[in-house]
KOLGU-4560 file (N, C-alpha, C; in nm, 3 decimals, padded with zeros to 5 digits):
<recs>
<n_xx: -00.982 n_yy: -00.744 n_zz: -01.400 ca_xx: -00.975 ca_yy: -00.820 ca_zz: -01.259 c_xx: -00.852 c_yy: -00.802 c_zz: -01.205 mol: A seq: 1 type: MET>
<n_xx: -00.745 n_yy: -00.795 n_zz: -01.282 ca_xx: -00.613 ca_yy: -00.775 ca_zz: -01.224 c_xx: -00.599 c_yy: -00.644 c_zz: -01.142 mol: A seq: 2 type: SER>
<n_xx: -00.661 n_yy: -00.538 n_zz: -01.188 ca_xx: -00.662 ca_yy: -00.404 ca_zz: -01.123 c_xx: -00.739 c_yy: -00.430 c_zz: -00.995 mol: A seq: 3 type: LEU>
<n_xx: -00.853 n_yy: -00.503 n_zz: -00.982 ca_xx: -00.918 ca_yy: -00.528 ca_zz: -00.849 c_xx: -00.824 c_yy: -00.592 c_zz: -00.760 mol: A seq: 4 type: SER>
<n_xx: -00.747 n_yy: -00.696 n_zz: -00.794 ca_xx: -00.656 ca_yy: -00.760 ca_zz: -00.715 c_xx: -00.558 c_yy: -00.676 c_zz: -00.662 mol: A seq: 5 type: TYR>
<n_xx: -00.501 n_yy: -00.583 n_zz: -00.757 ca_xx: -00.403 ca_yy: -00.487 ca_zz: -00.707 c_xx: -00.464 c_yy: -00.399 c_zz: -00.605 mol: A seq: 6 type: LEU>
<n_xx: -00.582 n_yy: -00.348 n_zz: -00.626 ca_xx: -00.642 ca_yy: -00.264 ca_zz: -00.526 c_xx: -00.662 c_yy: -00.324 c_zz: -00.380 mol: A seq: 7 type: ILE>
<n_xx: -00.704 n_yy: -00.455 n_zz: -00.388 ca_xx: -00.712 ca_yy: -00.531 ca_zz: -00.277 c_xx: -00.580 c_yy: -00.548 c_zz: -00.206 mol: A seq: 8 type: MET>
<n_xx: -00.472 n_yy: -00.583 n_zz: -00.279 ca_xx: -00.346 ca_yy: -00.599 ca_zz: -00.233 c_xx: -00.295 c_yy: -00.459 c_zz: -00.159 mol: A seq: 9 type: ALA>
<n_xx: -00.335 n_yy: -00.351 n_zz: -00.220 ca_xx: -00.284 ca_yy: -00.219 ca_zz: -00.152 c_xx: -00.360 c_yy: -00.195 c_zz: -00.025 mol: A seq: 10 type: ILE>
<n_xx: -00.488 n_yy: -00.218 n_zz: -00.029 ca_xx: -00.576 ca_yy: -00.211 ca_zz: 00.094 c_xx: -00.535 c_yy: -00.291 c_zz: 00.204 mol: A seq: 11 type: ILE>
<n_xx: -00.505 n_yy: -00.418 n_zz: 00.173 ca_xx: -00.460 ca_yy: -00.521 ca_zz: 00.275 c_xx: -00.320 c_yy: -00.469 c_zz: 00.321 mol: A seq: 12 type: PHE>
<n_xx: -00.227 n_yy: -00.420 n_zz: 00.242 ca_xx: -00.097 ca_yy: -00.383 ca_zz: 00.289 c_xx: -00.099 c_yy: -00.263 c_zz: 00.381 mol: A seq: 13 type: GLU>
<n_xx: -00.184 n_yy: -00.169 n_zz: 00.349 ca_xx: -00.203 ca_yy: -00.050 ca_zz: 00.430 c_xx: -00.264 c_yy: -00.089 c_zz: 00.572 mol: A seq: 14 type: VAL>
<n_xx: -00.359 n_yy: -00.181 n_zz: 00.560 ca_xx: -00.421 ca_yy: -00.228 ca_zz: 00.693 c_xx: -00.319 c_yy: -00.312 c_zz: 00.769 mol: A seq: 15 type: ALA>
<n_xx: -00.237 n_yy: -00.385 n_zz: 00.708 ca_xx: -00.126 ca_yy: -00.466 ca_zz: 00.770 c_xx: -00.024 c_yy: -00.369 c_zz: 00.839 mol: A seq: 16 type: GLY>
<n_xx: 00.010 n_yy: -00.266 n_zz: 00.771 ca_xx: 00.110 ca_yy: -00.175 ca_zz: 00.820 c_xx: 00.045 c_yy: -00.086 c_zz: 00.935 mol: A seq: 17 type: THR>
<n_xx: -00.083 n_yy: -00.059 n_zz: 00.927 ca_xx: -00.150 ca_yy: 00.008 ca_zz: 01.041 c_xx: -00.149 c_yy: -00.087 c_zz: 01.160 mol: A seq: 18 type: THR>
<n_xx: -00.178 n_yy: -00.205 n_zz: 01.146 ca_xx: -00.171 ca_yy: -00.304 ca_zz: 01.242 c_xx: -00.033 c_yy: -00.318 c_zz: 01.305 mol: A seq: 19 type: CYS>
<n_xx: 00.074 n_yy: -00.310 n_zz: 01.214 ca_xx: 00.200 ca_yy: -00.316 ca_zz: 01.270 c_xx: 00.227 c_yy: -00.205 c_zz: 01.367 mol: A seq: 20 type: MET>
<n_xx: 00.178 n_yy: -00.081 n_zz: 01.340 ca_xx: 00.197 ca_yy: 00.032 ca_zz: 01.431 c_xx: 00.119 c_yy: -00.001 c_zz: 01.570 mol: A seq: 21 type: LYS>
<n_xx: 00.007 n_yy: -00.053 n_zz: 01.544 ca_xx: -00.080 ca_yy: -00.079 ca_zz: 01.669 c_xx: -00.029 c_yy: -00.193 c_zz: 01.758 mol: A seq: 22 type: LEU>
<n_xx: 00.054 n_yy: -00.282 n_zz: 01.694 ca_xx: 00.104 ca_yy: -00.391 ca_zz: 01.771 c_xx: 00.211 c_yy: -00.355 c_zz: 01.872 mol: A seq: 23 type: SER>
<n_xx: 00.263 n_yy: -00.226 n_zz: 01.864 ca_xx: 00.369 ca_yy: -00.183 ca_zz: 01.952 c_xx: 00.478 c_yy: -00.284 c_zz: 01.965 mol: A seq: 24 type: TYR>
<n_xx: 00.535 n_yy: -00.319 n_zz: 01.853 ca_xx: 00.651 ca_yy: -00.405 ca_zz: 01.846 c_xx: 00.615 c_yy: -00.554 c_zz: 01.888 mol: A seq: 25 type: GLY>
<n_xx: 00.511 n_yy: -00.602 n_zz: 01.837 ca_xx: 00.464 ca_yy: -00.738 ca_zz: 01.874 c_xx: 00.430 c_yy: -00.760 c_zz: 02.012 mol: A seq: 26 type: PHE>
<n_xx: 00.392 n_yy: -00.658 n_zz: 02.100 ca_xx: 00.359 ca_yy: -00.665 ca_zz: 02.228 c_xx: 00.212 c_yy: -00.674 c_zz: 02.243 mol: A seq: 27 type: THR>
<n_xx: 00.127 n_yy: -00.651 n_zz: 02.129 ca_xx: -00.009 ca_yy: -00.654 ca_zz: 02.148 c_xx: -00.054 c_yy: -00.782 c_zz: 02.041 mol: A seq: 28 type: LYS>
<n_xx: -00.119 n_yy: -00.880 n_zz: 02.091 ca_xx: -00.142 ca_yy: -01.011 ca_zz: 02.022 c_xx: -00.237 c_yy: -00.969 c_zz: 01.898 mol: A seq: 29 type: ALA>
<n_xx: -00.345 n_yy: -00.917 n_zz: 01.923 ca_xx: -00.450 ca_yy: -00.901 ca_zz: 01.800 c_xx: -00.391 c_yy: -00.832 c_zz: 01.689 mol: A seq: 30 type: VAL>
<n_xx: -00.338 n_yy: -00.705 n_zz: 01.704 ca_xx: -00.285 ca_yy: -00.648 ca_zz: 01.602 c_xx: -00.167 c_yy: -00.721 c_zz: 01.532 mol: A seq: 31 type: PRO>
<n_xx: -00.075 n_yy: -00.781 n_zz: 01.608 ca_xx: 00.020 ca_yy: -00.861 ca_zz: 01.554 c_xx: -00.020 c_yy: -00.969 c_zz: 01.473 mol: A seq: 32 type: SER>
<n_xx: -00.121 n_yy: -01.052 n_zz: 01.510 ca_xx: -00.172 ca_yy: -01.167 ca_zz: 01.419 c_xx: -00.246 c_yy: -01.103 c_zz: 01.300 mol: A seq: 33 type: ILE>
<n_xx: -00.323 n_yy: -00.996 n_zz: 01.327 ca_xx: -00.394 ca_yy: -00.918 ca_zz: 01.211 c_xx: -00.296 c_yy: -00.880 c_zz: 01.101 mol: A seq: 34 type: LEU>
<n_xx: -00.183 n_yy: -00.824 n_zz: 01.156 ca_xx: -00.066 ca_yy: -00.788 ca_zz: 01.064 c_xx: -00.022 c_yy: -00.890 c_zz: 00.965 mol: A seq: 35 type: MET>
<n_xx: -00.006 n_yy: -01.010 n_zz: 01.030 ca_xx: 00.061 ca_yy: -01.113 ca_zz: 00.954 c_xx: -00.047 c_yy: -01.161 c_zz: 00.852 mol: A seq: 36 type: ILE>
<n_xx: -00.172 n_yy: -01.175 n_zz: 00.885 ca_xx: -00.282 ca_yy: -01.231 ca_zz: 00.808 c_xx: -00.297 c_yy: -01.126 c_zz: 00.684 mol: A seq: 37 type: ILE>
<n_xx: -00.296 n_yy: -00.991 n_zz: 00.721 ca_xx: -00.326 ca_yy: -00.892 ca_zz: 00.622 c_xx: -00.197 c_yy: -00.892 c_zz: 00.523 mol: A seq: 38 type: LEU>
<n_xx: -00.084 n_yy: -00.904 n_zz: 00.568 ca_xx: 00.038 ca_yy: -00.910 ca_zz: 00.465 c_xx: 00.019 c_yy: -01.024 c_zz: 00.387 mol: A seq: 39 type: TYR>
<n_xx: -00.016 n_yy: -01.147 n_zz: 00.438 ca_xx: -00.032 ca_yy: -01.260 ca_zz: 00.359 c_xx: -00.136 c_yy: -01.238 c_zz: 00.244 mol: A seq: 40 type: LEU>
<n_xx: -00.258 n_yy: -01.183 n_zz: 00.281 ca_xx: -00.354 ca_yy: -01.159 ca_zz: 00.182 c_xx: -00.310 c_yy: -01.051 c_zz: 00.085 mol: A seq: 41 type: LEU>
<n_xx: -00.235 n_yy: -00.955 n_zz: 00.123 ca_xx: -00.187 ca_yy: -00.862 ca_zz: 00.038 c_xx: -00.088 c_yy: -00.918 c_zz: -00.069 mol: A seq: 42 type: SER>
<n_xx: 00.000 n_yy: -00.998 n_zz: -00.016 ca_xx: 00.101 ca_yy: -01.074 ca_zz: -00.119 c_xx: 00.010 c_yy: -01.161 c_zz: -00.206 mol: A seq: 43 type: LEU>
<n_xx: -00.080 n_yy: -01.243 n_zz: -00.154 ca_xx: -00.159 ca_yy: -01.325 ca_zz: -00.233 c_xx: -00.241 c_yy: -01.245 c_zz: -00.342 mol: A seq: 44 type: GLY>
<n_xx: -00.299 n_yy: -01.141 n_zz: -00.304 ca_xx: -00.368 ca_yy: -01.057 ca_zz: -00.402 c_xx: -00.289 c_yy: -00.992 c_zz: -00.509 mol: A seq: 45 type: SER>
<n_xx: -00.159 n_yy: -00.963 n_zz: -00.462 ca_xx: -00.062 ca_yy: -00.905 ca_zz: -00.566 c_xx: -00.017 c_yy: -01.004 c_zz: -00.647 mol: A seq: 46 type: LEU>
<n_xx: -00.003 n_yy: -01.130 n_zz: -00.611 ca_xx: 00.037 ca_yy: -01.253 ca_zz: -00.688 c_xx: -00.077 c_yy: -01.270 c_zz: -00.810 mol: A seq: 47 type: THR>
<n_xx: -00.190 n_yy: -01.259 n_zz: -00.766 ca_xx: -00.315 ca_yy: -01.278 ca_zz: -00.860 c_xx: -00.304 c_yy: -01.165 c_zz: -00.957 mol: A seq: 48 type: PHE>
<n_xx: -00.273 n_yy: -01.046 n_zz: -00.923 ca_xx: -00.274 ca_yy: -00.926 ca_zz: -01.010 c_xx: -00.166 c_yy: -00.951 c_zz: -01.102 mol: A seq: 49 type: ALA>
<n_xx: -00.056 n_yy: -01.020 n_zz: -01.071 ca_xx: 00.066 ca_yy: -01.029 ca_zz: -01.160 c_xx: 00.041 c_yy: -01.125 c_zz: -01.266 mol: A seq: 50 type: LEU>
<n_xx: -00.087 n_yy: -01.205 n_zz: -01.257 ca_xx: -00.108 ca_yy: -01.288 ca_zz: -01.382 c_xx: -00.123 c_yy: -01.220 c_zz: -01.509 mol: A seq: 51 type: LYS>
<n_xx: -00.172 n_yy: -01.084 n_zz: -01.500 ca_xx: -00.213 ca_yy: -01.022 ca_zz: -01.628 c_xx: -00.151 c_yy: -00.870 c_zz: -01.622 mol: A seq: 52 type: LYS>
<n_xx: -00.054 n_yy: -00.858 n_zz: -01.527 ca_xx: 00.004 ca_yy: -00.715 ca_zz: -01.531 c_xx: 00.148 c_yy: -00.737 c_zz: -01.519 mol: A seq: 53 type: MET>
<n_xx: 00.222 n_yy: -00.647 n_zz: -01.582 ca_xx: 00.368 ca_yy: -00.635 ca_zz: -01.580 c_xx: 00.415 c_yy: -00.633 c_zz: -01.429 mol: A seq: 54 type: ASP>
<n_xx: 00.519 n_yy: -00.704 n_zz: -01.384 ca_xx: 00.553 ca_yy: -00.700 ca_zz: -01.244 c_xx: 00.612 c_yy: -00.555 c_zz: -01.210 mol: A seq: 55 type: VAL>
<n_xx: 00.682 n_yy: -00.496 n_zz: -01.308 ca_xx: 00.740 ca_yy: -00.363 ca_zz: -01.281 c_xx: 00.636 c_yy: -00.255 c_zz: -01.255 mol: A seq: 56 type: SER>
<n_xx: 00.517 n_yy: -00.255 n_zz: -01.323 ca_xx: 00.408 ca_yy: -00.179 ca_zz: -01.299 c_xx: 00.333 c_yy: -00.208 c_zz: -01.180 mol: A seq: 57 type: ILE>
<n_xx: 00.294 n_yy: -00.321 n_zz: -01.165 ca_xx: 00.213 ca_yy: -00.359 ca_zz: -01.057 c_xx: 00.282 c_yy: -00.348 c_zz: -00.922 mol: A seq: 58 type: ALA>
<n_xx: 00.412 n_yy: -00.374 n_zz: -00.910 ca_xx: 00.481 ca_yy: -00.356 ca_zz: -00.784 c_xx: 00.505 c_yy: -00.218 c_zz: -00.755 mol: A seq: 59 type: TYR>
<n_xx: 00.530 n_yy: -00.136 n_zz: -00.859 ca_xx: 00.553 ca_yy: 00.012 ca_zz: -00.828 c_xx: 00.423 c_yy: 00.076 c_zz: -00.784 mol: A seq: 60 type: ALA>
<n_xx: 00.322 n_yy: 00.039 n_zz: -00.853 ca_xx: 00.189 ca_yy: 00.090 ca_zz: -00.805 c_xx: 00.158 c_yy: 00.041 c_zz: -00.659 mol: A seq: 61 type: ILE>
<n_xx: 00.169 n_yy: -00.076 n_zz: -00.628 ca_xx: 00.150 ca_yy: -00.137 ca_zz: -00.509 c_xx: 00.232 c_yy: -00.069 c_zz: -00.392 mol: A seq: 62 type: TRP>
<n_xx: 00.365 n_yy: -00.059 n_zz: -00.423 ca_xx: 00.447 ca_yy: 00.008 ca_zz: -00.326 c_xx: 00.424 c_yy: 00.168 c_zz: -00.312 mol: A seq: 63 type: ALA>
<n_xx: 00.403 n_yy: 00.221 n_zz: -00.441 ca_xx: 00.371 ca_yy: 00.375 ca_zz: -00.435 c_xx: 00.251 c_yy: 00.421 c_zz: -00.358 mol: A seq: 64 type: GLY>
<n_xx: 00.139 n_yy: 00.352 n_zz: -00.408 ca_xx: 00.010 ca_yy: 00.393 ca_zz: -00.343 c_xx: -00.001 c_yy: 00.351 c_zz: -00.188 mol: A seq: 65 type: LEU>
<n_xx: 00.070 n_yy: 00.240 n_zz: -00.171 ca_xx: 00.069 ca_yy: 00.183 ca_zz: -00.027 c_xx: 00.140 c_yy: 00.288 c_zz: 00.057 mol: A seq: 66 type: GLY>
<n_xx: 00.262 n_yy: 00.346 n_zz: 00.003 ca_xx: 00.335 ca_yy: 00.429 ca_zz: 00.084 c_xx: 00.260 c_yy: 00.560 c_zz: 00.099 mol: A seq: 67 type: THR>
<n_xx: 00.190 n_yy: 00.614 n_zz: -00.004 ca_xx: 00.112 ca_yy: 00.743 ca_zz: 00.002 c_xx: -00.005 c_yy: 00.714 c_zz: 00.110 mol: A seq: 68 type: ALA>
<n_xx: -00.071 n_yy: 00.611 n_zz: 00.093 ca_xx: -00.179 ca_yy: 00.585 ca_zz: 00.180 c_xx: -00.147 c_yy: 00.564 c_zz: 00.325 mol: A seq: 69 type: LEU>
<n_xx: -00.035 n_yy: 00.499 n_zz: 00.348 ca_xx: -00.004 ca_yy: 00.476 ca_zz: 00.485 c_xx: 00.047 c_yy: 00.617 c_zz: 00.547 mol: A seq: 70 type: ILE>
<n_xx: 00.108 n_yy: 00.687 n_zz: 00.462 ca_xx: 00.159 ca_yy: 00.821 ca_zz: 00.512 c_xx: 00.041 c_yy: 00.907 c_zz: 00.546 mol: A seq: 71 type: ALA>
<n_xx: -00.068 n_yy: 00.891 n_zz: 00.462 ca_xx: -00.198 ca_yy: 00.969 ca_zz: 00.507 c_xx: -00.256 c_yy: 00.912 c_zz: 00.628 mol: A seq: 72 type: THR>
<n_xx: -00.265 n_yy: 00.775 n_zz: 00.652 ca_xx: -00.305 ca_yy: 00.724 ca_zz: 00.765 c_xx: -00.224 c_yy: 00.780 c_zz: 00.890 mol: A seq: 73 type: VAL>
<n_xx: -00.097 n_yy: 00.785 n_zz: 00.872 ca_xx: -00.020 ca_yy: 00.843 ca_zz: 00.974 c_xx: -00.046 c_yy: 00.977 c_zz: 01.024 mol: A seq: 74 type: GLY>
<n_xx: -00.075 n_yy: 01.054 n_zz: 00.918 ca_xx: -00.096 ca_yy: 01.195 ca_zz: 00.944 c_xx: -00.242 c_yy: 01.211 c_zz: 01.007 mol: A seq: 75 type: ILE>
<n_xx: -00.339 n_yy: 01.137 n_zz: 00.949 ca_xx: -00.476 ca_yy: 01.167 ca_zz: 00.998 c_xx: -00.507 c_yy: 01.080 c_zz: 01.125 mol: A seq: 76 type: LEU>
<n_xx: -00.464 n_yy: 00.960 n_zz: 01.132 ca_xx: -00.501 ca_yy: 00.871 ca_zz: 01.252 c_xx: -00.400 c_yy: 00.874 c_zz: 01.370 mol: A seq: 77 type: TRP>
<n_xx: -00.268 n_yy: 00.871 n_zz: 01.333 ca_xx: -00.169 ca_yy: 00.882 ca_zz: 01.429 c_xx: -00.108 c_yy: 01.007 c_zz: 01.460 mol: A seq: 78 type: PHE>
<n_xx: -00.176 n_yy: 01.119 n_zz: 01.401 ca_xx: -00.131 ca_yy: 01.257 ca_zz: 01.429 c_xx: 00.011 c_yy: 01.289 c_zz: 01.415 mol: A seq: 79 type: GLU>
<n_xx: 00.065 n_yy: 01.229 n_zz: 01.296 ca_xx: 00.214 ca_yy: 01.258 ca_zz: 01.279 c_xx: 00.220 c_yy: 01.394 c_zz: 01.214 mol: A seq: 80 type: GLU>
<n_xx: 00.318 n_yy: 01.457 n_zz: 01.226 ca_xx: 00.343 ca_yy: 01.599 ca_zz: 01.175 c_xx: 00.336 c_yy: 01.617 c_zz: 01.018 mol: A seq: 81 type: PRO>
<n_xx: 00.271 n_yy: 01.714 n_zz: 00.979 ca_xx: 00.264 ca_yy: 01.747 ca_zz: 00.835 c_xx: 00.348 c_yy: 01.856 c_zz: 00.801 mol: A seq: 82 type: VAL>
<n_xx: 00.433 n_yy: 01.831 n_zz: 00.702 ca_xx: 00.512 ca_yy: 01.949 ca_zz: 00.641 c_xx: 00.479 c_yy: 01.960 c_zz: 00.483 mol: A seq: 83 type: THR>
<n_xx: 00.524 n_yy: 02.079 n_zz: 00.438 ca_xx: 00.498 ca_yy: 02.106 ca_zz: 00.294 c_xx: 00.577 c_yy: 01.997 c_zz: 00.217 mol: A seq: 84 type: ALA>
<n_xx: 00.705 n_yy: 01.976 n_zz: 00.257 ca_xx: 00.773 ca_yy: 01.863 ca_zz: 00.187 c_xx: 00.708 c_yy: 01.728 c_zz: 00.185 mol: A seq: 85 type: LEU>
<n_xx: 00.648 n_yy: 01.695 n_zz: 00.283 ca_xx: 00.576 ca_yy: 01.565 ca_zz: 00.284 c_xx: 00.456 c_yy: 01.557 c_zz: 00.203 mol: A seq: 86 type: LYS>
<n_xx: 00.377 n_yy: 01.668 n_zz: 00.203 ca_xx: 00.258 ca_yy: 01.677 ca_zz: 00.109 c_xx: 00.301 c_yy: 01.687 c_zz: -00.030 mol: A seq: 87 type: ILE>
<n_xx: 00.409 n_yy: 01.758 n_zz: -00.066 ca_xx: 00.461 ca_yy: 01.752 ca_zz: -00.209 c_xx: 00.509 c_yy: 01.624 c_zz: -00.246 mol: A seq: 88 type: ILE>
<n_xx: 00.582 n_yy: 01.553 n_zz: -00.154 ca_xx: 00.629 ca_yy: 01.425 ca_zz: -00.183 c_xx: 00.535 c_yy: 01.317 c_zz: -00.200 mol: A seq: 89 type: SER>
<n_xx: 00.428 n_yy: 01.330 n_zz: -00.125 ca_xx: 00.308 ca_yy: 01.243 ca_zz: -00.145 c_xx: 00.239 c_yy: 01.272 c_zz: -00.279 mol: A seq: 90 type: LEU>
<n_xx: 00.226 n_yy: 01.388 n_zz: -00.317 ca_xx: 00.178 ca_yy: 01.420 ca_zz: -00.452 c_xx: 00.260 c_yy: 01.374 c_zz: -00.563 mol: A seq: 91 type: GLY>
<n_xx: 00.393 n_yy: 01.382 n_zz: -00.546 ca_xx: 00.480 ca_yy: 01.314 ca_zz: -00.660 c_xx: 00.464 c_yy: 01.178 c_zz: -00.674 mol: A seq: 92 type: LEU>
<n_xx: 00.443 n_yy: 01.108 n_zz: -00.563 ca_xx: 00.425 ca_yy: 00.956 ca_zz: -00.563 c_xx: 00.298 c_yy: 00.924 c_zz: -00.629 mol: A seq: 93 type: ILE>
<n_xx: 00.187 n_yy: 01.003 n_zz: -00.614 ca_xx: 00.058 ca_yy: 00.984 ca_zz: -00.678 c_xx: 00.079 c_yy: 01.017 c_zz: -00.839 mol: A seq: 94 type: ILE>
<n_xx: 00.134 n_yy: 01.122 n_zz: -00.863 ca_xx: 00.175 ca_yy: 01.155 ca_zz: -00.997 c_xx: 00.239 c_yy: 01.048 c_zz: -01.067 mol: A seq: 95 type: ILE>
<n_xx: 00.341 n_yy: 00.984 n_zz: -01.003 ca_xx: 00.417 ca_yy: 00.872 ca_zz: -01.062 c_xx: 00.346 c_yy: 00.751 c_zz: -01.078 mol: A seq: 96 type: GLY>
<n_xx: 00.236 n_yy: 00.723 n_zz: -00.992 ca_xx: 00.146 ca_yy: 00.602 ca_zz: -01.017 c_xx: 00.057 c_yy: 00.630 c_zz: -01.124 mol: A seq: 97 type: VAL>
<n_xx: 00.015 n_yy: 00.746 n_zz: -01.141 ca_xx: -00.069 ca_yy: 00.789 ca_zz: -01.263 c_xx: 00.005 c_yy: 00.769 c_zz: -01.383 mol: A seq: 98 type: ILE>
<n_xx: 00.126 n_yy: 00.823 n_zz: -01.390 ca_xx: 00.211 ca_yy: 00.792 ca_zz: -01.504 c_xx: 00.234 c_yy: 00.653 c_zz: -01.540 mol: A seq: 99 type: GLY>
<n_xx: 00.250 n_yy: 00.559 n_zz: -01.446 ca_xx: 00.277 ca_yy: 00.428 ca_zz: -01.447 c_xx: 00.147 c_yy: 00.358 c_zz: -01.505 mol: A seq: 100 type: LEU>
<n_xx: 00.028 n_yy: 00.391 n_zz: -01.461 ca_xx: -00.101 ca_yy: 00.356 ca_zz: -01.524 c_xx: -00.117 c_yy: 00.394 c_zz: -01.664 mol: A seq: 101 type: ASN>
<n_xx: -00.075 n_yy: 00.507 n_zz: -01.697 ca_xx: -00.096 ca_yy: 00.565 ca_zz: -01.828 c_xx: 00.000 c_yy: 00.483 c_zz: -01.924 mol: A seq: 102 type: LEU>
<n_xx: 00.099 n_yy: 00.426 n_zz: -01.865 ca_xx: 00.209 ca_yy: 00.359 ca_zz: -01.953 c_xx: 00.150 c_yy: 00.229 c_zz: -02.011 mol: A seq: 103 type: SER>
<n_xx: 00.031 n_yy: 00.177 n_zz: -01.948 ca_xx: -00.015 ca_yy: 00.060 ca_zz: -01.991 c_xx: 00.043 c_yy: -00.077 c_zz: -01.946 mol: A seq: 104 type: GLY>
<n_xx: 00.028 n_yy: -00.106 n_zz: -01.824 ca_xx: 00.100 ca_yy: -00.235 ca_zz: -01.762 c_xx: 00.014 c_yy: -00.349 c_zz: -01.764 mol: A seq: 105 type: GLY>
<n_xx: -00.112 n_yy: -00.337 n_zz: -01.815 ca_xx: -00.195 ca_yy: -00.465 ca_zz: -01.823 c_xx: -00.200 c_yy: -00.528 c_zz: -01.947 mol: A seq: 106 type: VAL>
<n_xx: -00.196 n_yy: -00.653 n_zz: -01.955 ca_xx: -00.204 ca_yy: -00.726 ca_zz: -02.086 c_xx: -00.341 c_yy: -00.755 c_zz: -02.123 mol: A seq: 107 type: HIS>
</recs>
């Protein structure tokens, strides 16, 4: 169940960060409000995940996958530039997250 909460936390965080971009510096009300709600849901879900997971593992996975996913959203949705270094770096983040999962951070 902790892994489910962690996945939800990542999804809410990525959605919240996307809304942050769409809020244009808090000038658009709906994305601004959604951003706050989604970040609260993300942190709440992360808190539930931490009941049975090591904080070092859970937070690293949350931050790493969140970063990789929001970078992907930036490339695909916001048409941010793609470079070989960016793709390699995203791959390294994913490899790091896989390594953390293999280290066994769930009790």
